FITIRO-748032 format. One record per residue (C-alpha): residue in three letters; x, y, z. Coordinates in nm, 4 decimals. Layout:
+-----+----------+----------+----------+
|  aa |     east |    north |       up |
+-----+----------+----------+----------+
| ALA |        X |        Y |        Z |
...
+-----+----------+----------+----------+
END
This chain:
+-----+----------+----------+----------+
|  aa |     east |    north |       up |
+-----+----------+----------+----------+
| MET |   3.4817 |   1.4904 |   1.8261 |
| LYS |   3.4465 |   1.3939 |   2.1906 |
| ILE |   3.6811 |   1.5206 |   2.4609 |
| ASN |   3.8127 |   1.1739 |   2.5455 |
| GLN |   3.9027 |   1.1211 |   2.1795 |
| MET |   4.0914 |   1.4522 |   2.1670 |
| THR |   4.2856 |   1.3803 |   2.4858 |
| GLN |   4.3639 |   1.0194 |   2.4008 |
| GLY |   4.7378 |   0.9639 |   2.4222 |
| LEU |   4.8056 |   1.2726 |   2.6359 |
| PRO |   4.9811 |   1.2100 |   2.9673 |
| SER |   4.7702 |   1.2415 |   3.2785 |
| LEU |   4.8631 |   1.5086 |   3.5310 |
| GLN |   4.9654 |   1.3933 |   3.8767 |
| LYS |   5.0202 |   1.5745 |   4.2020 |
| PRO |   5.3797 |   1.6011 |   4.3234 |
| GLY |   5.4821 |   1.2981 |   4.5238 |
| GLU |   5.2323 |   1.0658 |   4.3602 |
| THR |   5.3721 |   0.7626 |   4.1940 |
| GLY |   5.1773 |   0.7088 |   3.8834 |
| GLY |   5.0595 |   0.3887 |   3.7339 |
| SER |   5.0758 |   0.5596 |   3.3988 |
| SER |   5.1515 |   0.3054 |   3.1320 |
| GLY |   5.1787 |   0.5625 |   2.8525 |
| PRO |   5.5013 |   0.6696 |   2.6871 |
| SER |   5.7118 |   0.9354 |   2.8568 |
| PHE |   5.7816 |   1.2775 |   2.7103 |
| GLU |   6.1294 |   1.1575 |   2.6218 |
| ASP |   5.9884 |   0.8625 |   2.4290 |
| ARG |   5.7433 |   1.0853 |   2.2451 |
| LEU |   6.0182 |   1.3317 |   2.1563 |
| LYS |   6.2488 |   1.0562 |   2.0325 |
| GLY |   5.9635 |   0.9189 |   1.8227 |
| ALA |   5.8945 |   1.2597 |   1.6725 |
| VAL |   6.2615 |   1.3117 |   1.5866 |
| ALA |   6.2776 |   0.9663 |   1.4284 |
| GLU |   5.9637 |   1.0390 |   1.2257 |
| VAL |   6.1024 |   1.3706 |   1.1002 |
| ASN |   6.4294 |   1.1999 |   1.0123 |
| ALA |   6.2433 |   0.9340 |   0.8154 |
| LYS |   6.0518 |   1.2021 |   0.6248 |
| GLN |   6.3774 |   1.3854 |   0.5473 |
| LEU |   6.5360 |   1.0653 |   0.4164 |
| SER |   6.2254 |   0.9938 |   0.2097 |
| ALA |   6.2422 |   1.3451 |   0.0637 |
| ASP |   6.6103 |   1.2962 |  -0.0254 |
| SER |   6.5224 |   0.9720 |  -0.1990 |
| ALA |   6.2343 |   1.1418 |  -0.3816 |
| VAL |   6.4669 |   1.4150 |  -0.5112 |
| GLU |   6.7038 |   1.1526 |  -0.6476 |
| GLN |   6.4120 |   0.9720 |  -0.8139 |
| VAL |   6.2817 |   1.2939 |  -0.9696 |
| VAL |   6.6267 |   1.3742 |  -1.1071 |
| SER |   6.6633 |   1.0225 |  -1.2477 |
| GLY |   6.3141 |   1.0388 |  -1.4015 |
| THR |   6.1591 |   0.7489 |  -1.2095 |
| MET |   5.9235 |   0.9738 |  -1.0111 |
| GLY |   5.7073 |   1.2625 |  -1.1232 |
| ILE |   5.7813 |   1.6129 |  -1.0037 |
| HIS |   5.4461 |   1.6355 |  -0.8259 |
| GLU |   5.5162 |   1.3353 |  -0.6055 |
| GLY |   5.8671 |   1.4638 |  -0.5358 |
| MET |   5.7402 |   1.8060 |  -0.4346 |
| LEU |   5.4764 |   1.6475 |  -0.2133 |
| SER |   5.7449 |   1.4472 |  -0.0332 |
| LEU |   5.9581 |   1.7600 |   0.0107 |
| GLN |   5.6657 |   1.9570 |   0.1523 |
| GLU |   5.5772 |   1.6798 |   0.3992 |
| ALA |   5.9358 |   1.6771 |   0.5247 |
| ASP |   5.9399 |   2.0579 |   0.5479 |
| ILE |   5.6172 |   2.0743 |   0.7471 |
| ALA |   5.7324 |   1.7982 |   0.9823 |
| MET |   6.0609 |   1.9813 |   1.0449 |
| LYS |   5.8853 |   2.3129 |   1.1087 |
| ALA |   5.6457 |   2.1474 |   1.3549 |
| LEU |   5.9356 |   1.9832 |   1.5398 |
| LEU |   6.1189 |   2.3165 |   1.5585 |
| GLN |   5.8098 |   2.4811 |   1.7077 |
| VAL |   5.7883 |   2.2092 |   1.9733 |
| ARG |   6.1581 |   2.2579 |   2.0492 |
| ASN |   6.1088 |   2.6346 |   2.0798 |
| LYS |   5.8157 |   2.5880 |   2.3184 |
| VAL |   6.0121 |   2.3426 |   2.5336 |
| ILE |   6.3071 |   2.5823 |   2.5542 |
| SER |   6.0738 |   2.8694 |   2.6387 |
| ALA |   5.9056 |   2.6647 |   2.9142 |
| TYR |   6.2461 |   2.5640 |   3.0530 |
| ASN |   6.3573 |   2.9280 |   3.0624 |
| ASP |   6.0341 |   3.0269 |   3.2377 |
| VAL |   6.0854 |   2.7593 |   3.5024 |
| MET |   6.4464 |   2.8695 |   3.5548 |
| LYS |   6.3306 |   3.2296 |   3.6106 |
| MET |   6.0869 |   3.1263 |   3.8860 |
| GLN |   6.1816 |   3.2259 |   4.2357 |
| VAL |   6.1685 |   2.9509 |   4.4924 |
+-----+----------+----------+----------+
END
């Protein structure tokens, strides 16, 4: 995989004071999108559980849906933990 393919979609770094012509989504937009995606997976997992209980879906498909939702939630929690850690590090910096 080429470097430009791996960095596609990442925000470009700018020097302080520069006004960027960056047309990409902001961190806030990306975070909102991630939360919405995790929420959708959680709702899908809830629906899958109901379908497994009612017998309209196999247990394997239901478990797969539950695991996808679990992994998405764990990944989002790790991002949240890293953001909080970075915020705390910035707050500890002396000016």
